[in-house]
N, C-alpha and C positions, 0 to 999 in steps of 0.2 A: 577679302584676304589678299595679301600680296604674295608673290612667288616665294620670297625669302621666308615669310611666316610659315608657309606650308612645308618648305624644306626643313626648317627648324623643328616643326611638329614631328615630321618623319624621323629626324635624327634623335629626338628625345624619346621615341617610342618604337625602336626598331623591331622588337619581337611581337608586336601586336598586329592582328589582322586589320586590313584596310578596307572598310566598307564605304560605299557611296550611296546615300539616300537621295534619289532624284525626285521623289514625291513622298509626301508624308506616309511613313510606314512601308514604302517600297524601295528596295535596294537593287542596285546593279547586281546581276547574278554572279556567283562565285567564279564562274568561268571567264571573267573579264580579263582583257589584256590592255595594256597601255600601248596603243598602236601608232600614236603620233604626238609630238609636242611641237607646238607652233609658237614662234615669236611673231606677234602681230603688232603692227603700227596702225593706229586709227587716226586719220586726218580728216576732220569734218567741217562742214559749213551748215549751220542750222537755218531754219525758216526766217530768222531775223537777220541773216547775213553775219552772224557771229561764228568765229572759227574756234576750233578746239583740236587738241592733239593729245593722245595718250598711248601707252603701250599695254599690251595684254599678253599673258602666257595662256595658251589653250592646250589642255591635255585631253586627248581623245581616248575614250573608253569604248571598248568593243567586246561583245560577248561572242566567244568562239562556239560555233555550232558543233564542232568536233568534240568539245569538252563539256557538253551539256550536263553530264553526270557529276561534274566536279562539285565538291562540297567544301573545299578549302579556298578561302579568300587569299589574295596576294598579301604578303607581309609588307609592313612599312619599310623594312630593310630592302626588299626586292624592288619596291617602287623607287626608293632612294637610289639604288644602283642604276636603274634605268635613267632616272633624271641626271645623275652624275655622268653617265655615258653620253647622253645628249648634250649636256653642258660643255663637255670637252670638244665636241664637234661644232656646235653652234651655241655659244655662250648665252645663257638665259639672262633676261633683265630682272634682277632681283627685286626691284621696286614696281614691277609690272603687276597689274590687276590679274588675278588668277581666275580662270574659268575652266570648266570641264565640259567637253562636247560629248553628248551621249544621246542615243535613241534606240528604241527597240520596236517590236511589232505593236506594242500598246502605248508607246510614248513617242511623239514626234522628235526628230533630231533637233537638239537645241544646245546652245552654249550657255551653261548655267554657272553663275557665280556661287561661291561658298557663303552660306548664310550662318553657319555655325559648325562646331565640332563637339561631339560627345567623346570624351576620353574615358573608356571603360577599362576594366581589369585586363581583358584579353583582346580588346579591339578599339580602333579609332573609327568612329562613324562620322563621315564628312557629310554634312547636310547641305544639299544644293537646292536652289530655287530659281525659277525663271526671273529674268529682269522684266520690268514693265517699261513701256515706252513713255516718253515724257516730252513735253514741249519745252525747249531750253530758252525760248524767246517769249516767255509768258507776258511780260509787260508790253513788248512790241506787238503781240498778237491780241492784246486786250482780253486776256483770259482771267476772270476773277478767281481769287484764291479759294473761295468756298467750293467752286467747281473742281479745282485741282485736288482738294483734300478728300473728295468723295471716293471711297474705295471702288475699284472697277467692278466688283461683284454687285454693287448697288446701282450701277448705271443701267438705264433702260433706254431702248430706242426712243428718240425724240425728247429725252430728258435734258439734253444740253450738256451732259457730262461726258459723252463719248461720241 
């Protein structure tokens, strides 16, 4: 999802509660805050000496220990007002890839891209999922396609797929 697409989603659903599912069936607690919005430029060189460049917007979510008893999720309207405030100070790249940074005691801190959104009557459920690593120089590294198409969950030590 691009930054612009997320902003449009919030604008179209201002009265809905905004939930983030960071793992199947597990959501960021209702006491979350948006604590930081980052404009990130990624400038890379891969193992085959190929270069790449892209931009990301990273929105950090944090659960406030002071508000543990909160049962109300942030509204899309409130999230939009935070994003608008940030955009006036540091303009956001509308075509940047959007990720959410989150972690808690049971989930390592990670930057998670949006894998989907469920628009329900009273809420927006933003589904996040971890990125997987990938070799961007497959042909240069001599990695056969059948190895690359094997899901990571089926890889075993010594199998040649991981």
